PATI-74746 format. One record per residue (C-alpha): residue in one letter; y, x, z. Coordinates in steps of 0.1 Angstrom, whole numbers, plus 5000, padded with zeros to 4 digits. Last residue first. Layout:
<atom "A",<Y,X,Z>>
...
//
This chain:
<atom "X",<5147,4828,4902>>
<atom "X",<5137,4864,4912>>
<atom "X",<5101,4870,4888>>
<atom "X",<5070,4879,4905>>
<atom "X",<5038,4899,4900>>
<atom "X",<5009,4897,4924>>
<atom "X",<4979,4917,4919>>
<atom "X",<4956,4916,4946>>
<atom "X",<4924,4938,4957>>
<atom "X",<4892,4933,4971>>
<atom "X",<4864,4954,4987>>
<atom "X",<4831,4944,4980>>
<atom "X",<4806,4965,4998>>
<atom "X",<4772,4958,4980>>
<atom "X",<4736,4953,5000>>
<atom "X",<4716,4976,5020>>
<atom "X",<4723,5013,5001>>
<atom "X",<4758,5007,5002>>
<atom "X",<4754,4996,5041>>
<atom "X",<4736,5036,5040>>
<atom "X",<4764,5053,5027>>
<atom "X",<4793,5032,5047>>
<atom "X",<4772,5043,5081>>
<atom "X",<4770,5081,5070>>
<atom "X",<4809,5083,5058>>
<atom "X",<4817,5067,5088>>
<atom "X",<4800,5097,5111>>
<atom "X",<4813,5123,5095>>
<atom "X",<4849,5106,5098>>
<atom "X",<4840,5099,5138>>
<atom "X",<4826,5137,5143>>
<atom "X",<4856,5152,5126>>
<atom "X",<4887,5131,5141>>
<atom "X",<4872,5133,5178>>
<atom "X",<4892,5162,5186>>
<atom "X",<4925,5145,5173>>
<atom "X",<4935,5122,5207>>
<atom "X",<4922,5089,5214>>
<atom "X",<4955,5071,5212>>
<atom "X",<4975,5093,5190>>
<atom "X",<4955,5105,5174>>
<atom "X",<4940,5074,5160>>
<atom "X",<4973,5064,5148>>
<atom "X",<4979,5096,5128>>
<atom "X",<4948,5097,5115>>
<atom "X",<4944,5062,5098>>
<atom "X",<4956,5064,5060>>
<atom "X",<4941,5101,5059>>
<atom "X",<4911,5096,5074>>
<atom "X",<4903,5060,5059>>
<atom "X",<4906,5080,5022>>
<atom "X",<4886,5104,5036>>
<atom "X",<4861,5076,5050>>
<atom "X",<4861,5058,5019>>
<atom "X",<4851,5094,4995>>
<atom "X",<4825,5097,5020>>
<atom "X",<4805,5067,5020>>
<atom "X",<4811,5065,4980>>
<atom "X",<4795,5102,4983>>
<atom "X",<4810,5133,4970>>
<atom "X",<4788,5160,4952>>
<atom "X",<4817,5158,4920>>
<atom "X",<4812,5126,4922>>
<atom "X",<4785,5103,4938>>
<atom "X",<4783,5066,4939>>
<atom "X",<4813,5058,4919>>
<atom "X",<4827,5021,4930>>
<atom "X",<4846,5001,4905>>
<atom "X",<4874,4989,4919>>
<atom "X",<4875,4951,4926>>
<atom "X",<4900,4926,4911>>
<atom "X",<4923,4894,4922>>
<atom "X",<4952,4883,4899>>
<atom "X",<4983,4866,4910>>
<atom "X",<5009,4866,4881>>
<atom "X",<5042,4850,4866>>
<atom "X",<5052,4833,4906>>
<atom "X",<5086,4825,4897>>
<atom "X",<5100,4835,4933>>
<atom "X",<5132,4827,4953>>
<atom "X",<5112,4797,4975>>
<atom "X",<5099,4815,5004>>
<atom "X",<5075,4784,5011>>
<atom "X",<5059,4790,4975>>
<atom "X",<5054,4828,4979>>
<atom "X",<5041,4819,5014>>
<atom "X",<5016,4792,4997>>
<atom "X",<5004,4812,4971>>
<atom "X",<4994,4844,4992>>
<atom "X",<4977,4825,5018>>
<atom "X",<4959,4806,4989>>
<atom "X",<4948,4841,4975>>
<atom "X",<4936,4857,5005>>
<atom "X",<4952,4875,5028>>
<atom "X",<4937,4910,5045>>
<atom "X",<4954,4919,5076>>
<atom "X",<4963,4951,5088>>
<atom "X",<4980,4962,5125>>
<atom "X",<4951,4983,5139>>
<atom "X",<4940,4976,5172>>
<atom "X",<4924,5001,5199>>
<atom "X",<4929,4991,5233>>
<atom "X",<4888,4979,5233>>
<atom "X",<4882,5013,5221>>
<atom "X",<4899,5030,5249>>
<atom "X",<4879,5008,5270>>
<atom "X",<4845,5022,5257>>
<atom "X",<4857,5057,5266>>
<atom "X",<4854,5083,5234>>
<atom "X",<4830,5112,5234>>
<atom "X",<4804,5097,5258>>
<atom "X",<4773,5099,5230>>
<atom "X",<4771,5061,5229>>
<atom "X",<4810,5056,5226>>
<atom "X",<4811,5082,5195>>
<atom "X",<4784,5058,5184>>
<atom "X",<4811,5031,5192>>
<atom "X",<4831,5046,5174>>
<atom "X",<4813,5047,5141>>
<atom "X",<4807,5009,5150>>
<atom "X",<4840,4999,5150>>
<atom "X",<4847,5018,5112>>
<atom "X",<4820,5001,5100>>
<atom "X",<4837,4969,5108>>
<atom "X",<4869,4978,5097>>
<atom "X",<4851,4988,5062>>
<atom "X",<4837,4948,5069>>
<atom "X",<4872,4934,5072>>
<atom "X",<4880,4953,5036>>
<atom "X",<4850,4928,5015>>
<atom "X",<4813,4924,5027>>
<atom "X",<4828,4892,5049>>
<atom "X",<4840,4879,5079>>
<atom "X",<4878,4864,5075>>
<atom "X",<4862,4831,5055>>
<atom "X",<4889,4815,5032>>
<atom "X",<4873,4837,5002>>
<atom "X",<4883,4865,4988>>
<atom "X",<4899,4889,5007>>
<atom "X",<4931,4906,5003>>
<atom "X",<4943,4944,4992>>
<atom "X",<4974,4952,4982>>
<atom "X",<4993,4957,4945>>
<atom "X",<5031,4940,4944>>
<atom "X",<5048,4944,4908>>
<atom "X",<5084,4929,4914>>
<atom "X",<5108,4913,4896>>
<atom "X",<5147,4912,4890>>
<atom "X",<5158,4880,4870>>
<atom "X",<5183,4870,4893>>
<atom "X",<5192,4902,4912>>
<atom "X",<5171,4921,4936>>
<atom "X",<5179,4928,4972>>
<atom "X",<5183,4893,4988>>
<atom "X",<5152,4881,4971>>
<atom "X",<5139,4914,4987>>
<atom "X",<5148,4902,5022>>
<atom "X",<5132,4870,5016>>
<atom "X",<5100,4876,5010>>
<atom "X",<5093,4907,5026>>
<atom "X",<5103,4881,5060>>
<atom "X",<5080,4856,5039>>
<atom "X",<5052,4883,5042>>
<atom "X",<5059,4890,5078>>
<atom "X",<5058,4860,5093>>
<atom "X",<5028,4846,5073>>
<atom "X",<5011,4884,5080>>
<atom "X",<5017,4877,5119>>
<atom "X",<5006,4842,5116>>
<atom "X",<4973,4855,5101>>
<atom "X",<4963,4877,5122>>
<atom "X",<4973,4856,5156>>
<atom "X",<4952,4826,5142>>
<atom "X",<4924,4851,5139>>
<atom "X",<4928,4867,5174>>
<atom "X",<4930,4829,5187>>
<atom "X",<4896,4821,5172>>
<atom "X",<4877,4842,5191>>
<atom "X",<4862,4874,5177>>
<atom "X",<4827,4884,5176>>
<atom "X",<4821,4879,5139>>
<atom "X",<4851,4906,5136>>
<atom "X",<4890,4901,5130>>
<atom "X",<4901,4941,5139>>
<atom "X",<4898,4969,5162>>
<atom "X",<4868,4949,5175>>
<atom "X",<4848,4957,5208>>
<atom "X",<4869,4941,5229>>
<atom "X",<4897,4910,5206>>
<atom "X",<4913,4897,5239>>
<atom "X",<4935,4925,5244>>
<atom "X",<4949,4935,5273>>
<atom "X",<4988,4932,5278>>
<atom "X",<4982,4916,5316>>
<atom "X",<4993,4879,5301>>
<atom "X",<4968,4886,5275>>
<atom "X",<4968,4906,5241>>
<atom "X",<4960,4891,5201>>
<atom "X",<4994,4871,5205>>
<atom "X",<5015,4904,5199>>
<atom "X",<4996,4910,5160>>
<atom "X",<4998,4946,5159>>
<atom "X",<5029,4953,5142>>
<atom "X",<5052,4953,5109>>
<atom "X",<5018,4946,5095>>
<atom "X",<5001,4966,5066>>
<atom "X",<4985,4943,5037>>
<atom "X",<5015,4950,5021>>
<atom "X",<5013,4983,5014>>
<atom "X",<4987,4996,4983>>
<atom "X",<5006,4994,4962>>
<atom "X",<5046,4985,4957>>
<atom "X",<5068,4981,4929>>
<atom "X",<5104,4968,4929>>
<atom "X",<5129,4963,4900>>
<atom "X",<5161,4954,4890>>
<atom "X",<5175,4963,4925>>
<atom "X",<5210,4962,4939>>
<atom "X",<5221,4923,4940>>
<atom "X",<5224,4925,4980>>
<atom "X",<5223,4960,4991>>
<atom "X",<5192,4982,5000>>
<atom "X",<5167,4985,5030>>
<atom "X",<5169,4951,5048>>
<atom "X",<5141,4950,5075>>
<atom "X",<5105,4943,5065>>
<atom "X",<5104,4971,5039>>
<atom "X",<5102,4993,5071>>
<atom "X",<5131,5028,5067>>
<atom "X",<5136,5054,5042>>
<atom "X",<5153,5051,5012>>
<atom "X",<5148,5084,4995>>
<atom "X",<5167,5092,4962>>
<atom "X",<5154,5101,4926>>
<atom "X",<5177,5100,4893>>
<atom "X",<5165,5099,4860>>
<atom "X",<5191,5099,4829>>
<atom "X",<5180,5084,4796>>
<atom "X",<5167,5103,4770>>
<atom "X",<5182,5105,4736>>
<atom "X",<5149,5116,4714>>
<atom "X",<5143,5143,4688>>
<atom "X",<5127,5168,4713>>
<atom "X",<5106,5153,4739>>
<atom "X",<5122,5158,4776>>
<atom "X",<5104,5143,4799>>
<atom "X",<5072,5154,4781>>
<atom "X",<5080,5188,4791>>
<atom "X",<5077,5189,4826>>
<atom "X",<5108,5201,4841>>
<atom "X",<5110,5172,4865>>
<atom "X",<5083,5174,4878>>
<atom "X",<5085,5209,4891>>
<atom "X",<5121,5201,4903>>
<atom "X",<5104,5171,4920>>
<atom "X",<5073,5190,4939>>
<atom "X",<5091,5197,4968>>
<atom "X",<5111,5161,4969>>
<atom "X",<5077,5147,4972>>
<atom "X",<5059,5170,4998>>
<atom "X",<5096,5164,5018>>
<atom "X",<5092,5127,5018>>
<atom "X",<5067,5128,5045>>
<atom "X",<5071,5094,5058>>
<atom "X",<5079,5092,5097>>
<atom "X",<5110,5075,5080>>
<atom "X",<5090,5047,5069>>
<atom "X",<5087,5043,5032>>
<atom "X",<5113,5042,5004>>
<atom "X",<5117,5061,4972>>
<atom "X",<5145,5048,4953>>
<atom "X",<5142,5057,4916>>
<atom "X",<5177,5057,4890>>
<atom "X",<5174,5052,4862>>
<atom "X",<5205,5056,4834>>
<atom "X",<5204,5032,4807>>
<atom "X",<5206,5043,4770>>
<atom "X",<5239,5023,4752>>
<atom "X",<5254,5051,4736>>
<atom "X",<5222,5061,4718>>
<atom "X",<5233,5028,4697>>
<atom "X",<5239,4994,4701>>
<atom "X",<5208,4974,4693>>
<atom "X",<5182,5002,4697>>
<atom "X",<5157,4978,4705>>
<atom "X",<5122,5001,4703>>
<atom "X",<5137,5032,4719>>
<atom "X",<5155,5011,4751>>
<atom "X",<5117,4998,4757>>
<atom "X",<5101,5031,4754>>
<atom "X",<5126,5051,4778>>
<atom "X",<5121,5023,4803>>
<atom "X",<5082,5023,4801>>
<atom "X",<5085,5062,4801>>
<atom "X",<5103,5063,4835>>
<atom "X",<5082,5040,4852>>
<atom "X",<5051,5061,4843>>
<atom "X",<5070,5094,4849>>
<atom "X",<5081,5076,4888>>
<atom "X",<5043,5065,4893>>
<atom "X",<5031,5096,4883>>
<atom "X",<5059,5117,4913>>
<atom "X",<5042,5085,4942>>
<atom "X",<5009,5091,4928>>
<atom "X",<5011,5132,4934>>
<atom "X",<5022,5131,4972>>
<atom "X",<5034,5112,4995>>
<atom "X",<5039,5074,5010>>
<atom "X",<5059,5054,4985>>
<atom "X",<5056,5020,5007>>
<atom "X",<5081,5004,4986>>
<atom "X",<5087,5016,4955>>
<atom "X",<5127,5006,4940>>
<atom "X",<5136,5005,4910>>
<atom "X",<5177,5004,4899>>
<atom "X",<5181,5000,4863>>
<atom "X",<5216,5017,4853>>
<atom "X",<5237,5010,4826>>
<atom "X",<5219,4977,4829>>
<atom "X",<5199,4957,4799>>
<atom "X",<5190,4927,4814>>
<atom "X",<5162,4906,4795>>
<atom "X",<5152,4943,4778>>
<atom "X",<5151,4960,4811>>
<atom "X",<5132,4937,4828>>
<atom "X",<5104,4932,4804>>
<atom "X",<5101,4961,4803>>
<atom "X",<5098,4967,4839>>
<atom "X",<5070,4937,4836>>
<atom "X",<5052,4956,4806>>
<atom "X",<5049,4983,4826>>
<atom "X",<5036,4970,4852>>
<atom "X",<5010,4947,4834>>
<atom "X",<4996,4979,4816>>
<atom "X",<4994,4998,4852>>
<atom "X",<4970,4972,4866>>
<atom "X",<4939,4997,4865>>
<atom "X",<4959,5026,4868>>
<atom "X",<4972,5009,4901>>
<atom "X",<4943,5008,4915>>
<atom "X",<4929,5034,4902>>
<atom "X",<4957,5057,4916>>
<atom "X",<4948,5037,4950>>
<atom "X",<4908,5049,4950>>
<atom "X",<4921,5089,4946>>
<atom "X",<4944,5083,4973>>
<atom "X",<4925,5111,4993>>
<atom "X",<4941,5146,4988>>
<atom "X",<4977,5136,4989>>
<atom "X",<4969,5117,5019>>
<atom "X",<4958,5156,5031>>
<atom "X",<4923,5158,5049>>
<atom "X",<4920,5185,5021>>
<atom "X",<4957,5204,5029>>
<atom "X",<4981,5192,5007>>
<atom "X",<5010,5179,5033>>
<atom "X",<5012,5145,5048>>
<atom "X",<4986,5125,5064>>
<atom "X",<4999,5089,5060>>
<atom "X",<5022,5073,5085>>
<atom "X",<5020,5052,5117>>
<atom "X",<5037,5065,5148>>
<atom "X",<5073,5055,5151>>
<atom "X",<5070,5025,5128>>
<atom "X",<5041,5012,5142>>
<atom "X",<5053,5020,5179>>
<atom "X",<5021,5012,5199>>
//
């Protein structure tokens, strides 16, 4: 499958859209918001540009994109108002560039933008406010997106665990997947599968760092939030286990005759959960950035909220993310049955032992 042409979060605002099912991602960004805001304020105070340029890489669609624009904008405002060295004429303009694959639902963001800009809190009386400009920059962040030395700040949340493609080396000479019965690394995966995924992450993350080092000004910063794993072992009760549970849900549909087994054997995800050591290694090898912070955290689990169990919340989130790929490969008629079963399986596992999906926060400064 051509990831760039097919993969996207579920657009629109219906009950299965990403907009309605991205609360877990919002929780993560809120947990590290104080670090993100401090980072952009330090960039502004250290560089004091007339136009502060920000990129949100992998912005997706929905309320999370707009709320992050608001928070970053306010952070720059606060930093400016506290400095006030040269008077109000030196207030910066803020340009925010929203980036995602061309298949992303940018329209829903820009339809909501006029109302967002009318928000009274954006224009408090009695304060000189910097101008805000918002634009879209479609394309893969594994390719060049911006001119050299163009950006001051890069933000990316829940995007870098997505690889540029399914690792080619998981396929044999006939183009058949050697990872039969699994859609990601699992206990039955041969060592070559693990090596293929790890190599693809190394290539992609190194390319990402190289490109951003060219696009960022000296002293510019990146705040990157993405999924990972706790230990060197790929098989744990974290992010890889959630994919194992989705595989079990597919197996249930196979037993009911709703999915062909060969169809599942040819489905693999372009995902990788790196370890702390892998992240540190690639940053060091690429060499363009100083690592300011690398923290690992877990989103606190809510057992049930408004009648929605943890399993249902996870299933709705994964569906909003994976629906485009699953529909393309299996057809959309299995979606309801698949994710109902997935919610049930996740809840059953949580009743036995906790599942610990790990998230990393990485803060880098361009040297």
